[in-house]
C-alpha positions as CSV (number, residue, x, y, z in Angstrom):
1,M,0.0,0.0,0.0
2,D,2.9,2.4,0.7
3,A,4.0,2.1,-2.9
4,I,0.7,3.4,-4.1
5,W,1.0,6.5,-2.0
6,W,4.6,7.0,-3.1
7,V,3.7,6.7,-6.8
8,L,0.7,9.1,-6.3
9,S,2.8,11.7,-4.4
10,I,5.7,11.6,-6.8
11,G,3.4,11.7,-9.7
12,L,1.6,14.8,-8.4
13,M,4.9,16.5,-7.7
14,L,6.2,15.7,-11.2
15,L,2.9,16.8,-12.8
16,G,3.2,20.0,-10.8
17,I,6.7,20.7,-12.0
18,A,5.5,20.1,-15.6
19,G,2.8,22.6,-14.8
20,I,5.4,25.3,-14.4
21,I,5.8,25.2,-18.2
22,L,2.4,23.8,-19.3
23,P,-0.2,26.6,-18.6
24,L,-3.3,24.4,-18.0
25,L,-1.8,22.5,-15.0
26,P,-2.1,24.1,-11.6
27,S,1.6,23.6,-10.7
28,M,1.9,24.7,-7.1
29,P,-1.3,23.0,-5.9
30,L,-0.2,19.8,-7.5
31,V,3.3,19.9,-6.0
32,F,1.9,20.8,-2.6
33,A,-0.7,18.0,-2.8
34,G,2.0,15.4,-3.5
35,M,3.9,16.6,-0.5
36,L,0.8,16.7,1.7
37,I,-0.2,13.2,0.7
38,L,3.2,11.7,1.5
39,A,3.5,13.6,4.8
40,W,-0.1,12.5,5.8
41,Q,0.6,8.9,4.8
42,Q,3.5,8.9,7.2
43,D,1.3,10.4,9.9
44,F,3.4,13.6,9.8
45,Q,6.2,11.7,11.6
46,T,8.8,12.3,8.9
47,V,7.6,15.7,7.7
48,S,5.9,17.7,10.5
49,V,2.7,19.5,10.3
50,Y,4.6,22.8,10.7
51,T,6.8,22.0,7.7
52,V,3.7,21.2,5.6
53,I,2.1,24.5,6.7
54,A,5.3,26.3,5.7
55,L,5.3,24.5,2.3
56,G,1.7,25.5,1.9
57,V,2.5,29.1,2.5
58,M,5.3,28.9,0.0
59,A,2.9,27.4,-2.6
60,I,0.4,30.2,-2.0
61,I,3.1,32.9,-2.4
62,A,4.4,31.3,-5.6
63,S,0.9,31.0,-7.1
64,L,0.2,34.7,-6.2
65,L,3.5,35.8,-7.7
66,D,2.7,33.8,-10.9
67,Y,-0.7,35.4,-11.4
68,L,0.2,39.0,-10.3
69,A,3.8,39.4,-11.6
70,G,2.8,40.8,-15.0
71,A,0.5,43.3,-13.4
72,L,3.1,44.3,-10.8
73,G,5.7,44.8,-13.6
74,A,3.3,47.1,-15.5
75,K,2.5,49.0,-12.3
76,A,6.3,49.5,-11.7
77,A,6.5,51.2,-15.1
78,G,3.8,53.7,-14.1
79,A,1.0,52.0,-15.8
80,S,-2.6,53.1,-15.6
81,K,-5.3,51.1,-13.9
82,Q,-6.5,50.0,-17.4
83,A,-3.0,48.6,-18.2
84,V,-2.8,46.6,-15.0
85,W,-6.2,45.1,-15.7
86,G,-5.1,44.6,-19.3
87,A,-2.0,42.7,-18.1
88,T,-4.1,40.5,-15.9
89,A,-6.7,39.9,-18.6
90,G,-3.9,39.2,-21.1
91,A,-2.3,36.6,-18.8
92,L,-5.6,34.8,-18.3
93,L,-6.7,34.9,-22.0
94,G,-3.1,34.0,-23.0
95,I,-3.6,30.6,-21.3
96,L,-6.3,29.9,-23.9
97,A,-4.2,31.0,-26.8
98,G,-1.4,28.4,-26.2
99,P,2.3,29.1,-25.8
100,F,2.3,32.3,-27.8
101,G,-0.5,33.7,-25.9
102,L,0.9,32.6,-22.6
103,I,4.2,34.3,-23.3
104,F,2.9,37.5,-24.9
105,G,-0.6,37.9,-23.4
106,P,0.4,40.1,-20.5
107,L,2.5,42.3,-22.8
108,I,-0.3,42.7,-25.3
109,G,-2.9,43.2,-22.6
110,A,-0.9,45.8,-20.7
111,A,0.1,47.7,-23.8
112,T,-3.5,47.7,-25.1
113,G,-4.9,48.9,-21.7
114,E,-2.3,51.6,-21.5
115,F,-2.9,52.8,-25.0
116,Y,-6.6,52.9,-24.3
117,A,-6.0,55.0,-21.2
118,S,-3.2,57.4,-22.5
119,R,-3.2,57.2,-26.3
120,Q,0.6,57.4,-26.1
121,L,2.3,54.6,-28.1
122,W,5.7,55.0,-26.5
123,Q,4.3,54.7,-22.9
124,S,2.1,51.8,-24.0
125,G,5.1,49.9,-25.3
126,K,7.1,50.7,-22.2
127,V,4.3,49.4,-19.9
128,G,3.8,46.3,-22.1
129,L,7.5,45.4,-21.9
130,A,7.5,46.0,-18.2
131,S,4.6,43.7,-17.8
132,W,6.3,41.0,-19.8
133,I,9.5,41.4,-17.8
134,G,7.5,41.1,-14.6
135,M,5.9,37.9,-15.9
136,I,9.3,36.4,-16.7
137,L,10.6,37.3,-13.3
138,G,7.5,35.9,-11.7
139,A,8.0,32.6,-13.6
140,I,11.7,32.5,-12.4
141,A,10.6,33.1,-8.8
142,K,8.0,30.4,-9.1
143,I,10.7,27.9,-10.3
144,A,13.0,28.9,-7.5
145,I,10.2,28.5,-4.9
146,V,9.1,25.1,-6.2
147,F,12.7,23.8,-6.0
148,A,13.1,25.3,-2.5
149,M,9.9,23.5,-1.5
150,L,11.2,20.3,-2.9
151,G,14.5,20.8,-1.0
152,V,12.7,21.6,2.3
153,F,10.4,18.6,1.9
154,W,13.0,16.0,1.0
155,L,15.4,17.3,3.7
156,A,12.6,17.0,6.3
157,Y,11.7,13.6,4.9
158,W,15.1,12.1,4.9
159,I,16.7,13.8,8.0
């Protein structure tokens, strides 16, 4: 029976890691679910409840960063409210448009929102680029957090 839990846990973690790149998979919840199942199956003896709570907080932070990074990047460039909403909408709609939309959705959304608000092409491009850079930095942070989570989990499990 232990093997089933191990396979399920490792499978969820691997699926979650794949979800960092594949937009339709909820990466952080899957990674966390795999960790939670294995900790629960071991009655929280190898990985404590406190460690699991810390991992859950890390997963929430990474998920929020992932969804808000484009909008935060746009805001850092002095974007209007419409540009911030455009970056958020572009990120969400970009998921439906496949890899191209996922990569460029926040940029297009922020630039469109800013152009709607200011009618200034240069400012719109600047805000769009800042949104895109924010999204890239958010993805890098998410990758770093997921690997930190894996490190914390496996250290707690084996030590």
